[in-house]
N, C-alpha and C positions, 0 to 999 in steps of 0.2 A: 681368712675371711675379711672382706672389705665392707665396711658399713657405709651405706649410701645415706648421706645427710640431705634431707629435703628442707628447703627454705619454707618457713610458714607463709601461708597466703597473705597477700597485702590488702585484699578486699573482701575478706570473709566475714561472716557473722561472729559474734563474740565467742561462742563455743568453739567453732573451728579455729579461731585465732588462738585461744588459750591452749587448746589441745595441740595445735600445731607447734607452739613454742615449747610445750612440755616435751613433745617428741623430738624436736630439734635438739634440745639440750641433752636428752637421753642419748641420741645418736652422736653428739659431740663427745660425751664422755667415752663412749665405746670407741670412737676414732682415736682418742688420745691414748688408748691402751693397745691399739693394733700394732702388730709387728714386734712386740717386746717379749722377752723371755719371762718366765716366772720370777727369776732372780731380779731382773730389772723392775718388774711390777711390785716386788717386795722391797725395793730400795727406797729408803727415806729421802725426803727432799734435801734436808741439810740438818746436821746435828744442832741442837738436841731434839729436833722435831722427829716424830715417828710417822708423819704423814707420808703415805705411799699411794700410788695409783690403785693397787689392789685394795687398800684400806678405803679409798674413796668409793670404789665400786661396792664394797661390802656395806659402807655407810649408806649409800643411796638405796641399796636393797632394804636396809633397816628403815629408812625414811619412807620409801614407797609403802612398805608394809604398815608402818605406823599410821600414815595419813589415809590411805585408801582402804585398808582393811580394818584396822582397829578403830579409827575415828569415823570415817565416812560410813562404813557398813556395819560397825559394831561387831566385827568378827572376834571371837574369843581365841585369838592366836597370841602366842608369846613372842618375845623378841627373838631374833635369829642369833646374834652374836653377843649381845649385852646381857648383863645380869647385875644384881646388887653389888657383887664383888668386883665386877668389871663393867662399870657403866658405859664405857666406850670400847667394848670388846671388839668391835669391828675394826678398830685400828691396831689391835694387838696381833700382828702377823708373825707367823712362825715359818720355818723352813718346810713344814708339812702342808702348809696352805697352798692351794693351787688356784691359778686364775680360772681354769676350766670350771672348778667348783663354784667360785665366787660369781663368775659370769652366769652360770646356769641358775643360781639362786636369784640373782638380780633380775634376769629375764623372766623367771617365774613370778616374781613380785610385780614386775611391770605388767605381765599378762593379767594377773589378779586385779591390779589397779584399773586397767582398761575395762575389764568385765564389771567391776563394781561401779565405775563411773558411767558406764553406758546407760543411757536412758534416764539418768538422774538429772532433774532440772538444775541449772547453775545456782539458783537461789534457794534450793532446798537445804534445810539444816541437816547436818549429819545425825545419824542414829547413835553414834558413839561420842565419847568425850575425849578431849586431849588428856593424855596420861598425867601430866603435871598440873595443868591449870584447871582441868575439869570443864573447860569450855567446849561448846559445840561450834562447828564451823560450817559454812556453806561450801558446796563444791567449787563455786567461783573462788572463794578464798583459798581453798586447798590447791587448786590449779595455780593460782597466782603465787602462793607460797612455794610450790614445787619449782616454778620457773626461777624464783629467787634462789632457792636452795641449790639447784643445778648450776645456775649461772655463777654463783659464788665459788662452788667447788670446781667448776670447769676452769676458772681462773687459776686455782691451785694446780689443777691437772696440767695446764699450759706450762707453768713454771717447772713442775716436776719433769715433764716430758722433755723440755728444752735442756734441763740439766742432764738427763740420762743420755740423750743421743743428739742433741742439737736441733731436733725437729721443732719447728715453730709453725704457726698458722692459726687460722680461726678455729 
């Protein structure tokens, strides 16, 4: 599978611009994972770090769910990988974990995010509240935060991928 990454429009309105950048970064992370085996996708960047490409995909599934389902739409859904005993469970990768499963969950959360954001005005306040702070957010803030979140983790993904097989690029 080859992910086609589309550049965000340079002359769009605010909504199209924000959604374009969120999609661009989603596609970037998918590209960073292409062509690798499950073993490579489970390989940590460098000791003692446990950061892996599969862990980043699982983390972003968790983040998509938290912001677009739990906060924006106030859906009563639990976390996917994390719990009180394992607050960063998405990064605890085992030999039994597969990229096919992680990718499918991530894509399902992206589709739910798109559905929940569709038609919501950028300035509208979320129905739900942030899990830790209790604050409400606008869709504009959520989109902007997601761009930041993906961009930061795509930088991690660049370094992990280069370490795994030497592949570099945007």
